[in-house]
C-alpha positions in Angstrom: -111.8 180.4 22.6 -111.0 176.7 22.0 -107.9 174.6 21.8 -107.6 172.6 18.5 -106.3 169.1 19.1 -106.8 165.7 17.5 -108.9 164.3 20.4 -111.6 167.0 20.4 -113.8 166.0 17.4 -115.8 169.2 17.6 -112.9 171.2 16.2 -111.6 168.6 13.7 -113.1 170.7 10.9 -110.5 173.5 11.7 -107.4 171.3 11.3 -105.4 172.5 8.4 -107.3 175.8 8.1 -105.3 179.0 7.3 -103.9 180.9 10.3 -105.4 184.4 10.6 -102.0 185.8 11.4 -99.4 184.1 9.2 -101.6 182.3 6.7 -99.9 178.9 7.2 -102.0 175.8 7.8 -102.9 175.2 11.5 -102.4 171.7 12.9 -102.8 170.8 16.5 -102.1 172.4 18.8 -104.0 175.5 17.6 -106.3 178.1 18.9 -109.7 179.1 17.6 -111.8 182.1 18.4 -115.4 182.6 17.2 -115.9 186.0 15.7 -118.9 187.7 14.2 -117.5 187.2 10.7 -116.3 183.6 11.2 -113.7 181.6 13.1 -110.2 182.9 13.7 -107.7 180.0 13.7 -104.1 180.6 14.9 -100.9 178.9 15.8 -100.0 179.4 19.5 -97.0 181.6 18.6 -99.1 183.7 16.3 -101.6 184.3 19.1 -98.7 185.8 21.1 -97.5 188.0 18.2 -101.0 189.3 17.5 -101.6 189.9 21.2 -98.4 192.0 21.5 -99.1 194.0 18.4 -102.7 194.7 19.4 -101.5 195.8 22.8 -98.9 198.1 21.3 -101.6 199.6 19.0 -103.8 200.4 22.0 -100.8 201.9 23.9 -100.0 204.1 20.9 -103.7 205.3 20.8 -103.5 206.0 24.5 -100.3 208.0 24.2 -101.5 210.0 21.2 -105.0 210.7 22.3 -104.8 210.8 26.1 -107.7 208.4 26.3 -106.9 205.4 28.5 -108.5 202.0 28.0 -106.4 199.6 30.2 -106.9 198.9 33.9 -104.4 201.6 34.7 -101.2 199.7 35.1 -99.6 196.4 34.1 -100.0 194.9 37.6 -103.8 195.5 37.5 -104.0 194.1 34.0 -102.0 191.0 34.9 -104.2 190.5 38.0 -107.3 190.7 35.8 -105.8 188.2 33.3 -104.8 185.7 36.0 -108.2 186.0 37.7 -110.0 185.3 34.4 -107.8 182.3 33.8 -108.4 181.0 37.3 -112.1 181.5 36.9 -112.1 179.5 33.7 -110.4 176.7 35.6 -112.9 176.9 38.5 -110.5 178.3 41.0 -110.2 181.7 42.7 -107.5 184.3 42.7 -107.4 187.0 45.4 -104.5 189.4 45.1 
């Protein structure tokens, strides 16, 4: 994952690219994910919309199949997300 901004020259090639979610041009700030088929470029609000919809899809699969993929409950999932973010920032999170 990378943040697209005007200062980071590495990602300047992505400025103005089509958003994976809404198809509008992405100008800083933006988010880029590297995928096996190419880069995904998104507006920050589109990241949230996609995240919510993907999560809802997984929940629906869990409910219809009885197979569970998440950590077990939202508190555990949130703890994992926060710990991951803290690790990326070089800090620790023990809760």
